[in-house]
C-alpha positions, -999 to +999 in steps of 0.1 A: -754-037+463-718-030+454-703-034+420-680-063+430-711-084+440-728-075+408-698-087+388-696-120+408-733-127+401-732-115+365-724-150+353-755-165+369-789-166+353-819-146+366-832-176+384-808-195+407-809-231+416-801-244+451-767-256+438-759-221+426-770-206+460-747-231+477-718-221+455-724-183+460-727-186+498-700-213+502-724-237+520-735-272+512-764-281+489-787-292+517-783-260+537-788-240+505-822-258+501-830-249+537-821-213+531-844-212+501-873-229+520-869-213+554-849-181+548-879-158+543-872-154+505-894-157+475-888-190+457-904-212+430-909-249+434-913-269+402-919-305+411-893-312+437-869-285+424-865-252+443-854-221+425-849-185+436-850-153+415-816-136+417-833-104+426-849-120+456-816-136+466-798-102+465-826-085+485-824-113+511-786-111+512-786-073+517-816-070+541-809-046+568-818-070+595-796-096+612-807-131+609-795-165+620-807-197+604-802-228+625-809-262+611-812-295+630-793-323+612 
């Protein structure tokens, strides 16, 4: 992980909401929920709220494999 990315995420808590993931990735809220649910990352579901540890998000983001997530609308 490079220093610039660390600085960008520094203002975020250790557990990210779907809204935060959407903001970071520049995608919509619904697609952020889909990334969390189907993107092969660790997440926490409390009631109907999905959250993702920032560490898991960064590991997913920097995984050495290419991946493409396609969602049917």
